[in-house]
C-alpha positions as CSV (number, residue, x, y, z in Angstrom):
1,M,240.1,-127.4,-39.8
2,V,239.5,-126.3,-43.4
3,K,238.7,-129.1,-45.8
4,L,240.9,-129.1,-49.0
5,Y,239.3,-130.2,-52.2
6,D,241.2,-131.7,-55.1
7,N,238.3,-130.8,-57.5
8,I,235.0,-129.0,-57.3
9,P,232.3,-130.6,-55.1
10,L,229.1,-131.7,-56.9
11,V,225.6,-130.8,-55.7
12,D,222.1,-131.6,-57.1
13,L,219.8,-128.7,-57.2
14,S,216.7,-130.9,-57.6
15,M,217.1,-131.8,-53.9
16,M,215.6,-128.3,-53.1
17,D,212.4,-129.6,-54.7
18,G,212.2,-132.4,-52.1
19,D,211.0,-132.7,-48.5
20,D,212.6,-130.9,-45.6
21,A,215.2,-133.6,-45.1
22,S,216.3,-133.4,-48.7
23,K,216.5,-129.6,-48.5
24,K,218.6,-129.8,-45.3
25,Q,221.0,-132.4,-46.9
26,F,221.5,-130.1,-49.9
27,A,222.0,-127.1,-47.7
28,K,224.6,-128.9,-45.6
29,M,226.5,-130.1,-48.7
30,L,226.4,-126.6,-50.3
31,G,227.2,-124.7,-47.1
32,E,230.2,-126.8,-46.2
33,A,231.6,-126.5,-49.7
34,Y,231.1,-122.7,-49.6
35,E,232.7,-122.4,-46.2
36,N,235.8,-124.4,-47.2
37,F,236.2,-123.8,-51.0
38,G,233.7,-121.2,-52.3
39,F,232.8,-123.3,-55.4
40,V,230.5,-126.1,-56.4
41,A,229.3,-127.8,-59.6
42,V,225.5,-127.9,-59.9
43,V,223.4,-130.4,-61.8
44,N,219.6,-130.2,-62.5
45,H,219.9,-126.4,-62.9
46,G,217.2,-126.0,-65.6
47,L,219.3,-125.1,-68.6
48,S,219.1,-127.7,-71.4
49,D,222.1,-128.6,-73.5
50,E,220.3,-127.4,-76.6
51,M,219.7,-124.0,-75.1
52,Q,223.3,-123.6,-74.1
53,D,224.6,-124.8,-77.5
54,K,222.3,-122.4,-79.3
55,L,223.3,-119.5,-77.1
56,Y,227.0,-120.1,-77.6
57,T,226.4,-120.3,-81.4
58,L,224.6,-117.0,-81.5
59,W,227.1,-115.1,-79.4
60,K,230.0,-116.5,-81.4
61,D,228.2,-115.1,-84.5
62,F,228.0,-111.7,-82.7
63,Y,231.7,-111.7,-81.8
64,A,232.6,-112.5,-85.4
65,S,231.0,-109.1,-86.3
66,D,233.0,-106.1,-87.5
67,M,234.5,-104.2,-84.6
68,Q,232.8,-100.9,-85.7
69,E,229.4,-102.6,-85.5
70,K,230.1,-104.0,-82.1
71,L,231.3,-100.6,-80.8
72,K,227.9,-99.1,-81.7
73,L,226.6,-101.2,-78.8
74,A,229.2,-100.0,-76.3
75,L,228.2,-97.8,-73.4
76,P,231.4,-96.5,-71.7
77,D,229.6,-93.6,-70.0
78,N,227.6,-96.3,-68.0
79,Q,230.8,-98.3,-67.2
80,Y,229.7,-100.8,-69.9
81,Q,227.1,-102.3,-67.6
82,R,224.9,-103.0,-70.6
83,G,225.8,-103.9,-74.2
84,Y,229.3,-104.5,-75.5
85,T,232.7,-104.1,-73.7
86,P,235.7,-103.9,-76.1
87,P,239.0,-105.7,-75.6
88,Q,241.3,-104.7,-72.7
89,S,238.7,-102.6,-71.0
90,E,238.7,-104.4,-67.6
91,Q,241.5,-105.4,-65.2
92,A,241.3,-107.2,-61.9
93,V,241.8,-105.3,-58.7
94,G,245.5,-104.9,-58.0
95,H,246.5,-105.7,-61.6
96,D,248.0,-103.3,-64.1
97,V,247.6,-105.5,-67.1
98,P,244.1,-105.6,-68.6
99,D,242.4,-108.9,-69.3
100,E,242.5,-110.3,-72.8
101,K,238.8,-110.6,-73.5
102,E,235.7,-108.8,-74.9
103,F,232.2,-109.3,-73.4
104,Y,228.6,-108.3,-73.4
105,H,226.2,-107.5,-70.6
106,V,222.5,-108.5,-70.6
107,G,220.4,-107.4,-67.6
108,Q,216.7,-107.6,-66.7
109,S,214.2,-107.3,-69.4
110,D,212.2,-104.1,-70.0
111,E,209.1,-105.8,-68.7
112,V,210.7,-106.7,-65.4
113,I,212.2,-103.2,-65.0
114,D,208.8,-101.5,-65.8
115,A,206.8,-103.9,-63.6
116,G,209.1,-103.4,-60.6
117,G,209.8,-99.7,-61.1
118,Y,213.6,-100.4,-61.0
119,N,216.1,-97.8,-61.9
120,Y,218.3,-100.2,-64.0
121,L,220.0,-99.6,-67.3
122,R,218.1,-101.1,-70.2
123,N,219.5,-103.7,-72.6
124,V,220.8,-102.9,-76.1
125,W,220.7,-105.6,-78.7
126,P,222.7,-106.4,-81.9
127,E,220.5,-106.2,-85.0
128,N,222.6,-108.6,-87.0
129,V,221.8,-111.6,-84.6
130,P,218.1,-111.0,-84.0
131,E,217.5,-114.3,-82.1
132,L,219.9,-113.3,-79.3
133,K,217.4,-111.2,-77.5
134,E,214.7,-113.7,-76.9
135,L,217.0,-116.6,-76.1
136,S,219.3,-114.6,-73.8
137,L,216.4,-113.3,-71.8
138,E,215.0,-116.8,-71.5
139,A,218.3,-118.1,-70.2
140,F,218.6,-115.1,-67.9
141,K,215.3,-115.9,-66.2
142,I,216.1,-119.6,-65.9
143,L,219.5,-118.8,-64.3
144,E,217.9,-116.2,-62.0
145,N,215.4,-118.8,-60.7
146,S,218.2,-121.4,-60.3
147,A,220.4,-119.0,-58.4
148,A,217.4,-118.0,-56.2
149,K,216.9,-121.7,-55.4
150,M,220.6,-122.0,-54.5
151,L,220.2,-119.1,-52.1
152,R,217.2,-120.9,-50.5
153,G,219.7,-123.7,-49.6
154,I,222.2,-121.1,-48.3
155,A,219.4,-119.5,-46.1
156,I,218.7,-122.9,-44.6
157,Y,222.4,-123.5,-43.9
158,L,222.6,-120.1,-42.2
159,D,219.6,-120.8,-40.0
160,L,217.5,-118.1,-41.7
161,D,214.1,-118.4,-43.1
162,E,214.3,-120.4,-46.3
163,N,212.9,-117.5,-48.3
164,Y,215.1,-114.9,-46.7
165,F,216.9,-113.9,-49.9
166,Q,214.0,-114.2,-52.4
167,D,212.6,-110.7,-52.3
168,K,216.1,-109.3,-52.3
169,V,217.4,-111.1,-55.4
170,I,214.4,-111.8,-57.7
171,G,214.3,-108.7,-59.9
172,G,217.8,-107.8,-58.8
173,N,220.4,-106.0,-60.9
174,S,221.8,-109.3,-62.2
175,I,224.0,-109.7,-65.3
176,L,224.4,-112.4,-68.0
177,R,227.9,-112.0,-69.4
178,P,228.8,-113.9,-72.6
179,I,232.6,-113.6,-72.8
180,H,235.0,-114.1,-75.8
181,Y,238.6,-114.7,-74.9
182,Y,240.0,-113.9,-78.3
183,P,243.1,-115.5,-79.9
184,V,246.3,-113.7,-79.2
185,D,249.8,-113.6,-80.8
186,P,252.2,-115.3,-78.3
187,D,255.0,-113.0,-79.5
188,K,253.1,-109.9,-78.7
189,V,251.1,-110.7,-75.6
190,D,252.4,-109.3,-72.3
191,E,254.2,-112.0,-70.2
192,D,251.9,-111.2,-67.3
193,A,248.7,-111.2,-69.3
194,M,245.8,-113.5,-68.3
195,R,242.6,-114.2,-70.1
196,A,241.2,-113.1,-66.7
197,A,243.5,-112.3,-63.8
198,E,242.8,-113.6,-60.3
199,H,239.7,-111.9,-58.8
200,G,236.7,-112.4,-56.7
201,D,233.3,-111.8,-58.2
202,I,231.4,-108.7,-57.0
203,N,227.9,-110.2,-56.7
204,F,226.0,-112.7,-54.5
205,I,226.6,-115.9,-56.4
206,T,227.8,-116.7,-59.9
207,L,226.5,-119.5,-62.2
208,L,228.9,-120.3,-65.0
209,M,227.4,-121.9,-68.1
210,G,230.1,-124.1,-69.7
211,A,233.2,-123.0,-71.4
212,S,234.7,-124.0,-74.8
213,A,238.2,-124.6,-73.4
214,G,240.0,-125.2,-70.1
215,G,241.9,-122.6,-68.2
216,L,239.7,-121.9,-65.1
217,Q,241.7,-122.2,-61.8
218,V,240.6,-121.7,-58.2
219,L,242.9,-120.7,-55.3
220,R,242.6,-123.3,-52.6
221,A,242.8,-122.4,-48.9
222,D,246.4,-123.7,-48.7
223,G,247.5,-121.4,-51.5
224,K,247.5,-123.9,-54.3
225,W,245.9,-123.1,-57.7
226,I,243.8,-126.1,-58.9
227,D,242.3,-126.6,-62.3
228,I,238.6,-126.9,-62.4
229,T,237.1,-129.7,-64.4
230,V,233.4,-130.1,-64.3
231,V,231.2,-133.1,-65.0
232,P,228.9,-132.9,-68.1
233,D,225.6,-131.1,-67.7
234,A,226.8,-129.1,-64.6
235,L,227.2,-125.4,-64.0
236,V,229.9,-124.0,-61.8
237,C,228.5,-121.9,-59.0
238,N,230.6,-119.7,-56.6
239,V,230.2,-117.3,-53.8
240,G,230.7,-113.6,-54.7
241,D,232.0,-110.8,-52.6
242,M,228.6,-109.5,-51.6
243,L,227.6,-112.8,-50.0
244,D,231.0,-113.0,-48.4
245,R,230.4,-109.6,-46.8
246,L,226.9,-110.4,-45.8
247,T,228.0,-113.6,-44.1
248,N,231.1,-112.0,-42.5
249,H,233.4,-114.3,-44.5
250,K,231.6,-117.5,-43.3
251,L,230.9,-118.3,-46.9
252,K,234.0,-117.6,-49.0
253,S,234.4,-115.6,-52.1
254,T,237.4,-117.4,-53.5
255,L,240.0,-116.0,-55.9
256,H,239.9,-117.5,-59.4
257,R,241.4,-116.8,-62.8
258,V,241.5,-117.9,-66.4
259,I,245.1,-118.6,-67.4
260,M,246.6,-118.3,-70.9
261,P,246.9,-121.6,-72.8
262,P,250.2,-122.9,-74.0
263,K,251.7,-120.8,-76.8
264,E,250.7,-123.4,-79.4
265,E,247.1,-123.0,-78.3
266,M,246.9,-119.2,-78.1
267,H,245.5,-118.9,-81.6
268,K,242.3,-120.6,-80.4
269,P,239.4,-118.6,-78.8
270,R,237.7,-119.5,-75.6
271,Y,234.1,-118.7,-74.8
272,S,232.2,-118.7,-71.4
273,M,229.0,-117.4,-70.1
274,P,228.6,-116.5,-66.4
275,F,225.4,-115.3,-64.8
276,F,226.1,-112.8,-61.9
277,M,223.3,-112.9,-59.4
278,H,222.9,-109.4,-57.8
279,A,220.5,-108.3,-55.2
280,K,218.4,-105.1,-55.6
281,S,220.5,-101.9,-55.2
282,D,219.1,-100.8,-51.9
283,V,219.7,-104.2,-50.1
284,N,221.8,-103.8,-47.0
285,L,225.1,-105.7,-46.8
286,E,225.6,-105.3,-43.1
287,C,227.0,-108.6,-41.7
288,L,224.3,-111.0,-40.5
289,P,224.1,-111.0,-36.7
290,N,224.3,-114.9,-36.6
291,C,227.6,-114.7,-38.6
292,V,229.3,-112.5,-36.0
293,D,230.8,-113.8,-32.8
294,A,233.9,-113.7,-30.6
295,D,235.7,-116.1,-33.0
296,N,234.7,-114.3,-36.1
297,P,234.3,-110.6,-35.2
298,K,232.7,-108.2,-37.8
299,R,235.1,-107.8,-40.7
300,Y,233.4,-105.3,-43.0
301,E,232.0,-101.8,-43.0
302,D,228.3,-101.4,-43.6
303,T,227.3,-100.7,-47.2
304,T,224.5,-101.4,-49.7
305,V,224.5,-103.5,-52.8
306,G,224.4,-100.4,-55.0
307,E,227.2,-98.6,-53.2
308,F,229.5,-101.6,-53.2
309,L,228.9,-102.2,-56.9
310,T,229.7,-98.6,-57.8
311,E,232.9,-98.8,-55.8
312,R,234.1,-102.0,-57.4
313,L,233.3,-101.0,-60.9
314,A,235.4,-97.9,-60.5
315,Q,238.3,-100.2,-59.4
316,I,238.1,-102.7,-62.3
317,M,237.4,-100.6,-65.4
318,K,240.6,-99.7,-67.1
319,K,241.5,-96.1,-66.7
């Protein structure tokens, strides 16, 4: 029977630095939450409050820039996979109304790309906020390491070698996405508009760094939308569609959304900063053999990380 949570379960990532018993306990807590709910809150993740506060301050400075300056950093021919994405450019699969947000994509550093020989797009950076580059890349690396540690716990839970995912995701085509949900006029916004409509993330796992306001909701297994409230110092970490596919839906990529605030609050902005952990583009997403049995037959067609990403980007970018 599926366990129903009233709020997000809490796990302590430092347990993965302990002995085998500590690792197995963490893996059990994480795995059960991901089977039943798809989301956890994570403490001891490596990002200081000072770094998070500074990052948010710098990205707010960028979003306050003139639109023409921001558009110089937009790369529509590359599906906005690096640099700036302007308002109403993305919509959730199955939705006709675009999300009310603008965002930026930061990927692997040039040093990582060159050292690994990866065929990834390179970052572009705003000149008017020079500190953004160094601090964003530092946060990217911390989050990549934390996400990889989470995946070590997942590997243990799935009875795989603890390091099963490491060479697949370290140096992967991951993304740090600072998002600005800008103020809207309640008299002009579409009645069906969302700050972010219900969706599942594309990637392996997502680590969400804070948010300046509420609004995040998760669809529970019984069909009820529940508000996510997180303890201080925690990141929200959820399963993405790629890990769902790989585990044949044993670990759940759960629908979530960011709803509009009440009309009297729509003049206020909201900021958030997810890190989307992707694997390398040639990694196979064929369902793991130990996640397929008579009770859970194979659900998904074989594909690769790169093929699946290309397919999903074509679906979500506004035509």
